[in-house]
TORKOLBA-901796 format. One record per residue (C-alpha): y, z, x; residue in one letter; residue number from 1. Coordinates in Angstrom, 1 decimal. Layout:
((Y,Z,X),a,NUM)
...
This chain:
((190.4,0.1,-97.0),m,1)
((190.6,3.8,-97.0),r,2)
((192.2,5.6,-94.0),a,3)
((190.9,9.1,-93.2),p,4)
((193.3,11.8,-92.3),a,5)
((191.6,12.1,-88.9),t,6)
((191.8,8.4,-88.0),a,7)
((192.2,8.8,-84.2),a,8)
((190.1,11.8,-83.6),t,9)
((186.5,12.8,-83.3),l,10)
((184.1,13.6,-84.9),p,11)
((183.5,10.4,-86.8),r,12)
((179.8,9.9,-87.2),l,13)
((179.2,13.6,-86.9),l,14)
((182.0,14.6,-89.2),a,15)
((179.7,15.8,-92.0),g,16)
((177.4,18.0,-90.0),i,17)
((177.0,21.7,-90.9),s,18)
((174.8,24.6,-90.2),d,19)
((173.4,24.3,-93.8),e,20)
((171.2,21.3,-93.1),g,21)
((171.4,17.7,-94.1),p,22)
((174.7,16.6,-95.7),c,23)
((174.1,16.1,-99.4),a,24)
((175.4,13.1,-101.3),l,25)
((178.2,15.1,-103.0),e,26)
((179.5,16.4,-99.7),a,27)
((179.1,13.0,-98.1),h,28)
((181.2,11.3,-100.8),q,29)
((183.8,14.0,-100.7),r,30)
((184.2,13.3,-97.0),l,31)
((184.0,9.5,-97.0),h,32)
((184.3,8.5,-100.6),g,33)
((181.7,6.5,-102.6),p,34)
((179.8,3.6,-101.1),l,35)
((182.0,0.4,-101.4),p,36)
((180.8,-1.8,-104.4),p,37)
((178.3,-4.5,-103.7),p,38)
((179.6,-7.7,-102.2),l,39)
((179.4,-10.3,-105.0),r,40)
((180.8,-13.4,-103.4),s,41)
((180.7,-15.5,-100.2),k,42)
((184.4,-14.7,-99.8),r,43)
((183.8,-11.0,-99.9),e,44)
((181.0,-11.3,-97.4),r,45)
((183.1,-13.4,-95.0),t,46)
((186.0,-11.0,-95.2),a,47)
((183.7,-8.0,-94.2),l,48)
((181.9,-10.0,-91.5),l,49)
((185.3,-10.9,-90.0),d,50)
((186.2,-7.3,-90.0),e,51)
((183.0,-6.3,-88.2),v,52)
((183.6,-9.0,-85.7),e,53)
((187.2,-7.8,-85.1),r,54)
((185.9,-4.3,-84.7),a,55)
((183.7,-5.5,-81.8),r,56)
((180.9,-3.2,-82.9),l,57)
((177.9,-3.6,-80.6),c,58)
((174.4,-2.3,-81.0),g,59)
((173.7,1.3,-80.1),r,60)
((169.9,0.8,-79.5),g,61)
((170.2,-0.2,-75.8),g,62)
((170.8,-3.9,-75.7),a,63)
((174.5,-3.6,-76.9),y,64)
((174.4,-6.9,-78.7),f,65)
((177.4,-7.7,-81.0),p,66)
((176.5,-6.8,-84.6),l,67)
((178.6,-9.5,-86.2),a,68)
((176.8,-12.2,-84.1),q,69)
((173.5,-10.8,-85.3),k,70)
((174.6,-10.8,-88.9),l,71)
((175.8,-14.4,-88.7),r,72)
((172.6,-15.5,-87.0),a,73)
((170.5,-14.1,-89.9),v,74)
((172.7,-15.8,-92.4),l,75)
((172.5,-19.1,-90.6),a,76)
((168.7,-19.0,-90.3),a,77)
((166.3,-20.6,-92.9),g,78)
((167.3,-22.3,-96.1),h,79)
((170.1,-21.0,-98.2),v,80)
((167.9,-19.2,-100.7),r,81)
((165.4,-17.8,-98.1),a,82)
((164.6,-14.1,-98.6),p,83)
((166.3,-12.0,-96.0),r,84)
((165.5,-8.4,-94.9),y,85)
((167.2,-5.5,-93.1),v,86)
((165.1,-3.3,-90.8),v,87)
((166.9,-0.2,-89.7),a,88)
((165.4,0.9,-86.4),n,89)
((165.1,4.6,-86.2),g,90)
((161.9,4.6,-84.2),a,91)
((163.6,6.0,-81.1),e,92)
((160.6,5.4,-78.8),g,93)
((162.3,6.8,-75.7),d,94)
((161.4,10.5,-75.7),p,95)
((164.5,11.3,-73.7),s,96)
((166.7,10.3,-76.7),s,97)
((167.3,12.4,-79.8),a,98)
((170.5,10.9,-81.2),k,99)
((168.9,8.7,-83.9),d,100)
((166.6,11.5,-85.1),r,101)
((169.6,13.9,-85.2),t,102)
((171.7,11.4,-87.1),l,103)
((169.0,10.7,-89.7),m,104)
((168.2,14.4,-90.0),r,105)
((171.8,15.6,-90.5),l,106)
((173.6,12.6,-92.0),l,107)
((171.0,10.6,-93.9),p,108)
((173.5,9.2,-96.4),h,109)
((175.7,7.7,-93.7),l,110)
((172.7,5.8,-92.3),v,111)
((171.6,4.7,-95.8),l,112)
((175.2,3.5,-96.5),d,113)
((174.9,1.3,-93.4),g,114)
((171.6,-0.1,-94.5),v,115)
((173.0,-0.9,-97.9),a,116)
((176.1,-2.6,-96.5),i,117)
((174.1,-4.6,-94.0),a,118)
((171.9,-5.7,-96.9),g,119)
((175.0,-6.8,-98.8),d,120)
((176.3,-8.8,-95.9),l,121)
((173.1,-10.9,-95.5),i,122)
((172.1,-10.9,-99.2),g,123)
((168.9,-9.1,-98.4),a,124)
((166.0,-9.0,-100.7),r,125)
((164.9,-5.6,-99.4),g,126)
((165.4,-3.1,-96.6),a,127)
((163.0,-0.9,-94.5),v,128)
((164.1,2.2,-92.5),l,129)
((161.6,2.9,-89.8),a,130)
((161.2,6.3,-88.2),i,131)
((158.8,7.8,-85.7),g,132)
((155.8,9.5,-87.2),a,133)
((156.7,12.9,-85.6),d,134)
((160.3,13.0,-86.9),a,135)
((159.2,15.1,-89.9),h,136)
((162.7,16.7,-90.3),d,137)
((164.4,13.3,-90.4),a,138)
((161.8,12.0,-92.8),q,139)
((162.3,14.9,-95.2),s,140)
((166.1,14.5,-95.1),a,141)
((165.9,10.8,-95.8),l,142)
((163.4,11.2,-98.6),e,143)
((165.7,13.7,-100.3),r,144)
((168.7,11.4,-99.8),a,145)
((166.9,8.4,-101.3),l,146)
((166.2,10.5,-104.4),q,147)
((169.8,11.7,-104.6),e,148)
((171.3,8.2,-104.5),r,149)
((168.8,6.4,-106.7),a,150)
((171.5,5.8,-109.3),r,151)
((174.3,5.1,-106.8),a,152)
((172.2,2.3,-105.2),d,153)
((171.5,0.5,-108.5),e,154)
((172.1,-3.2,-108.1),g,155)
((171.3,-3.1,-104.4),r,156)
((168.1,-4.0,-102.6),p,157)
((165.6,-1.1,-102.5),r,158)
((165.3,0.8,-99.1),t,159)
((161.8,1.7,-98.2),e,160)
((161.1,4.5,-95.7),l,161)
((158.2,3.8,-93.3),v,162)
((156.8,5.8,-90.3),t,163)
((155.6,4.1,-87.2),v,164)
((153.5,5.3,-84.3),p,165)
((155.0,7.6,-81.7),n,166)
((155.0,5.0,-78.9),r,167)
((157.7,4.1,-76.4),y,168)
((157.2,0.5,-77.2),i,169)
((157.6,1.1,-81.0),s,170)
((161.3,0.8,-80.7),g,171)
((161.2,-2.7,-79.3),q,172)
((162.3,-4.9,-82.3),e,173)
((159.4,-7.3,-82.4),t,174)
((156.8,-4.6,-81.8),a,175)
((158.5,-2.7,-84.7),l,176)
((158.2,-5.7,-87.0),l,177)
((154.5,-6.0,-86.1),r,178)
((154.0,-2.3,-87.0),c,179)
((155.7,-2.7,-90.3),l,180)
((153.3,-5.6,-91.1),e,181)
((150.3,-3.4,-90.4),g,182)
((149.7,-4.3,-86.8),g,183)
((149.8,-2.3,-83.5),a,184)
((153.2,-1.7,-81.8),p,185)
((153.0,-4.8,-79.5),l,186)
((155.9,-7.2,-78.9),p,187)
((155.4,-10.7,-80.2),r,188)
((156.9,-13.8,-78.6),f,189)
((157.2,-16.5,-81.2),a,190)
((160.6,-16.9,-82.9),s,191)
((163.3,-14.1,-82.7),p,192)
((163.6,-11.8,-85.7),p,193)
((166.8,-13.5,-87.0),h,194)
((164.7,-16.7,-87.5),q,195)
((161.3,-15.3,-88.3),r,196)
((161.1,-11.6,-88.8),g,197)
((159.7,-9.4,-91.5),l,198)
((157.2,-11.3,-93.6),r,199)
((158.2,-14.4,-91.6),g,200)
((161.7,-14.4,-93.0),q,201)
((165.1,-14.1,-91.4),p,202)
((165.6,-10.4,-90.6),t,203)
((168.4,-8.2,-89.3),l,204)
((166.9,-5.5,-87.0),v,205)
((169.5,-3.0,-86.1),s,206)
((169.6,0.6,-84.7),n,207)
((170.4,3.3,-87.2),v,208)
((173.5,4.5,-85.3),e,209)
((174.9,0.9,-85.3),t,210)
((174.4,0.8,-89.1),l,211)
((176.2,4.2,-89.5),a,212)
((179.2,2.8,-87.6),h,213)
((179.0,-0.2,-89.9),l,214)
((179.3,2.1,-92.9),a,215)
((182.5,3.6,-91.5),l,216)
((184.0,0.2,-90.6),i,217)
((183.4,-1.1,-94.2),a,218)
((185.4,1.9,-95.5),r,219)
((188.2,2.2,-92.9),y,220)
((188.4,-1.1,-91.2),g,221)
((188.5,-2.6,-87.6),a,222)
((191.9,-1.2,-86.7),d,223)
((190.8,2.3,-87.5),w,224)
((187.6,1.8,-85.4),f,225)
((189.6,0.6,-82.4),a,226)
((191.9,3.6,-82.4),q,227)
((189.2,5.3,-80.2),l,228)
((187.5,3.9,-77.1),g,229)
((188.4,1.7,-74.3),s,230)
((190.1,-1.7,-74.8),g,231)
((187.0,-3.7,-74.3),h,232)
((184.6,-1.2,-75.9),e,233)
((186.2,0.4,-78.9),p,234)
((184.8,3.3,-81.0),g,235)
((182.5,6.2,-80.3),s,236)
((178.9,6.6,-79.3),v,237)
((176.2,9.2,-79.6),l,238)
((174.6,10.5,-76.4),v,239)
((171.8,13.0,-75.8),t,240)
((172.6,15.4,-73.0),l,241)
((169.6,17.2,-71.4),w,242)
((168.8,19.2,-68.3),g,243)
((171.2,21.5,-66.5),a,244)
((174.0,21.6,-69.1),a,245)
((175.0,25.0,-70.5),c,246)
((174.9,23.5,-74.0),n,247)
((172.6,20.5,-74.1),p,248)
((172.5,18.5,-77.4),g,249)
((173.6,15.3,-79.1),v,250)
((177.3,14.6,-78.6),y,251)
((179.6,12.0,-80.1),e,252)
((181.9,10.8,-77.4),v,253)
((184.7,8.3,-77.2),e,254)
((183.7,5.1,-75.4),q,255)
((185.2,5.2,-71.9),g,256)
((185.2,9.0,-71.8),a,257)
((184.5,10.4,-68.3),p,258)
((181.0,11.8,-67.8),l,259)
((182.7,14.9,-66.3),g,260)
((184.6,15.4,-69.5),a,261)
((181.3,15.4,-71.4),l,262)
((179.8,18.0,-69.0),i,263)
((182.9,20.2,-69.4),d,264)
((182.7,20.0,-73.2),a,265)
((179.1,21.0,-73.0),a,266)
((180.1,24.2,-71.2),g,267)
((179.8,22.8,-67.7),g,268)
((176.7,22.4,-65.6),a,269)
((174.2,25.4,-65.6),a,270)
((173.5,24.9,-61.9),a,271)
((174.7,22.7,-59.0),p,272)
((173.7,19.1,-59.7),l,273)
((171.7,16.8,-57.5),r,274)
((171.8,13.7,-59.7),a,275)
((172.2,12.3,-63.2),v,276)
((169.8,10.0,-65.0),l,277)
((171.9,7.6,-67.1),c,278)
((170.4,5.5,-69.9),g,279)
((167.0,7.1,-70.5),g,280)
((163.7,6.2,-69.0),l,281)
((164.7,2.5,-68.6),a,282)
((168.0,3.6,-67.0),g,283)
((168.8,4.7,-63.5),g,284)
((169.7,7.7,-61.3),w,285)
((173.2,8.3,-59.9),v,286)
((174.0,10.8,-57.2),d,287)
((176.0,13.8,-58.3),s,288)
((178.8,12.9,-55.9),s,289)
((179.4,9.7,-57.9),e,290)
((179.0,11.3,-61.4),a,291)
((182.6,12.3,-61.7),a,292)
((183.6,8.6,-61.3),m,293)
((181.4,7.4,-64.1),i,294)
((182.9,6.5,-67.5),t,295)
((180.7,6.2,-70.6),l,296)
((181.0,2.5,-71.3),d,297)
((178.6,-0.3,-70.5),n,298)
((181.1,-2.5,-68.7),r,299)
((181.9,0.2,-66.1),a,300)
((178.3,1.3,-65.9),l,301)
((177.0,-2.2,-65.3),s,302)
((179.0,-2.4,-62.1),k,303)
((176.8,0.3,-60.8),r,304)
((173.6,-1.3,-62.1),g,305)
((173.5,1.2,-65.0),l,306)
((174.0,1.2,-68.7),g,307)
((174.1,3.6,-71.6),l,308)
((170.7,2.3,-72.8),g,309)
((169.1,4.8,-75.2),a,310)
((172.2,7.0,-74.8),g,311)
((170.6,9.6,-72.7),t,312)
((172.1,11.6,-69.8),l,313)
((169.9,14.0,-67.9),l,314)
((171.5,16.5,-65.5),l,315)
((169.2,17.2,-62.6),l,316)
((169.8,20.5,-60.8),p,317)
((169.6,20.8,-57.0),e,318)
((166.5,23.0,-57.1),h,319)
((164.5,20.3,-59.0),a,320)
((162.7,17.4,-57.4),c,321)
((164.1,14.1,-58.6),g,322)
((161.1,12.3,-57.2),l,323)
((158.7,14.4,-59.1),a,324)
((160.7,13.8,-62.3),e,325)
((160.6,10.1,-61.6),t,326)
((156.9,10.1,-60.9),a,327)
((156.2,11.7,-64.4),r,328)
((158.5,9.1,-66.0),m,329)
((156.8,6.1,-64.2),l,330)
((153.4,7.4,-65.2),r,331)
((154.5,7.8,-68.8),f,332)
((156.0,4.2,-68.8),l,333)
((152.8,2.8,-67.4),a,334)
((150.7,4.6,-70.1),a,335)
((153.0,3.4,-72.8),e,336)
((153.1,-0.2,-71.8),a,337)
((151.9,-2.9,-74.2),a,338)
((149.4,-4.3,-71.7),g,339)
((150.0,-7.9,-72.9),q,340)
((151.0,-9.3,-69.5),c,341)
((150.2,-8.8,-65.8),g,342)
((153.3,-6.7,-64.9),p,343)
((152.5,-4.2,-67.7),c,344)
((148.7,-4.2,-67.4),r,345)
((148.5,-4.1,-63.6),h,346)
((152.0,-3.7,-62.1),g,347)
((153.2,-0.5,-63.8),l,348)
((150.0,1.5,-63.0),p,349)
((150.1,0.3,-59.4),a,350)
((153.7,1.5,-59.1),i,351)
((152.9,4.9,-60.7),a,352)
((149.9,5.3,-58.3),d,353)
((151.9,4.2,-55.2),c,354)
((154.8,6.5,-56.1),f,355)
((152.5,9.5,-56.5),e,356)
((150.7,8.7,-53.2),e,357)
((154.1,8.5,-51.5),t,358)
((155.1,11.8,-53.0),l,359)
((152.0,13.4,-51.5),r,360)
((152.8,11.9,-48.1),g,361)
((149.7,9.7,-48.1),h,362)
((151.6,6.5,-47.4),r,363)
((154.1,7.8,-44.8),g,364)
((157.2,5.7,-44.2),a,365)
((155.5,2.6,-45.6),r,366)
((155.6,4.0,-49.1),g,367)
((159.2,2.9,-49.9),s,368)
((158.6,-0.6,-48.6),k,369)
((155.5,-1.0,-50.7),r,370)
((157.2,0.3,-53.9),l,371)
((160.1,-2.2,-53.4),l,372)
((157.5,-5.0,-53.0),e,373)
((155.8,-4.0,-56.3),l,374)
((159.1,-3.8,-58.1),a,375)
((159.9,-7.3,-57.0),a,376)
((156.6,-8.5,-58.3),l,377)
((157.2,-7.2,-61.9),i,378)
((160.9,-7.6,-62.2),d,379)
((161.8,-10.3,-64.8),r,380)
((158.2,-11.4,-65.0),r,381)
((157.0,-9.4,-68.0),g,382)
((156.5,-10.7,-71.5),a,383)
((159.2,-8.2,-72.6),c,384)
((161.8,-6.1,-70.8),s,385)
((159.6,-3.0,-70.4),h,386)
((158.7,-3.7,-66.8),p,387)
((162.3,-4.4,-65.9),d,388)
((163.3,-0.9,-67.0),g,389)
((160.6,0.7,-64.9),s,390)
((161.7,-1.3,-61.9),a,391)
((165.3,-0.3,-62.4),r,392)
((164.3,3.4,-62.6),l,393)
((162.2,3.1,-59.5),l,394)
((164.9,1.4,-57.4),r,395)
((167.5,3.9,-58.4),s,396)
((165.2,6.8,-57.4),a,397)
((164.5,5.3,-54.0),l,398)
((168.2,4.9,-53.4),r,399)
((169.5,8.2,-54.7),v,400)
((166.6,10.4,-53.4),f,401)
((166.1,8.6,-50.0),a,402)
((166.6,11.9,-48.1),r,403)
((163.9,13.6,-50.1),e,404)
((161.6,10.7,-49.8),l,405)
((161.7,10.9,-46.0),e,406)
((160.8,14.6,-46.3),w,407)
((157.9,13.9,-48.6),h,408)
((156.6,11.1,-46.3),a,409)
((156.3,13.7,-43.5),r,410)
((155.3,16.9,-45.5),n,411)
((153.8,15.9,-48.8),g,412)
((154.5,17.8,-52.0),l,413)
((157.4,20.1,-52.3),c,414)
((157.7,23.3,-54.5),p,415)
((159.7,21.3,-57.1),g,416)
((156.7,19.1,-57.7),c,417)
((154.8,22.0,-59.3),e,418)
((157.8,23.3,-61.3),a,419)
((158.3,22.9,-65.0),e,420)
((159.7,19.4,-65.7),p,421)
((163.4,19.2,-66.5),i,422)
((162.7,16.5,-69.0),l,423)
((159.9,17.1,-71.5),q,424)
((158.7,13.6,-72.4),l,425)
((158.0,14.7,-76.0),r,426)
((160.7,17.2,-76.9),p,427)
((159.4,19.6,-79.6),a,428)
((162.8,20.7,-81.0),r,429)
((165.7,18.7,-82.2),a,430)
((168.8,19.5,-80.2),p,431)
((172.2,20.7,-81.4),r,432)
((174.7,18.1,-82.6),a,433)
((178.3,18.2,-81.3),l,434)
((181.3,15.9,-80.8),a,435)
((183.9,15.5,-78.1),i,436)
((186.8,13.2,-77.4),s,437)
((188.3,12.5,-74.0),g,438)
((188.7,8.9,-72.9),a,439)
((192.3,9.6,-72.3),r,440)
((193.1,13.3,-72.9),e,441)
((190.2,15.2,-71.4),g,442)
((187.4,16.6,-73.4),a,443)
((187.3,19.3,-76.0),r,444)
((184.5,20.6,-78.2),s,445)
((184.9,20.0,-81.9),l,446)
((181.9,22.0,-82.9),r,447)
């Protein structure tokens, strides 16, 4: 396997970005070399699967499930000659995340390489790359890339580009499959996708960032991949940094890098911080006093009841109202629910209503107690994990903003409630893309 000159440095995924727009095929191949030839034998497939397993690459879509385990499950499902499919998930339904759109917009060939290699590994009959209907820049870049590589991909399954509705739930893998089959973006609850996915056949559904990492592992190997990151979570990860950062954007960071190092690499905080939202709308708030102790890996975050989730980090300045930001998020999550079960249909709107009433001081000191009761009623009782994320966000807000909640219970709305939201739930512009390293050395900007 090829070994790049910058084996133990960043950027990796973002190595090909430039100010000139999407990385063209010639430039992509000059950087990484041509796509490895198709896997023609079971022995070749097994060797690459073992390499992916040794790399310990986990999904970057939020669930952090080991990719090798997913690949093996798809191969084991159905009869030997059953048609299998790859679905590359670029729907990115969480509006706080822009990493997947940025990756597809700037580095479409790296994503398409990953799709092709995943198809080789499972012997796929075809592949679908799904993107949100409003990601016009990413769609254009991918369409051009598919035209550029038409000859290079001869002998491999055809990749079809499909747009899906701009819904939060569209990124949920079974809802995505239903979209691709012509239905509404609603989760389904029969067999898992690796058993019965697209067109009823075994299907690998994987996030586009995960597949981009796969494309690099196929070229450079597991040992190269593990030269960055923490011992239990190797490699790098893309994160979207919003809010009170001097240079917000999409960053590539070493897994295990301190959050403080990322903030420093982004030019520091633009204002004194009150809190940080970690993991997107299904994530949780952490007080600014604890932010310096956070490292960007899921094992460490899970000890605080957090996770990288959609790869979003929102820096909340002191002058903003974290409760007002949370109220907008909870209302958005209620509106975007699938509505197929009681927790989604009734529980999430009830939480959004109660939270807003508490914010206005209409429930007094009883508001917090009632919100915790509602969270307990929906937690782990939904048909999918959507209500669980909302409950996690709610509980973290009640804990981190307890002081502000007491003030609201007595006085009602504060000036921050009427201010412009820190997080726009449908960002209109794609952010900048940058890369940092820093799990062991401290951060530095590479772009």
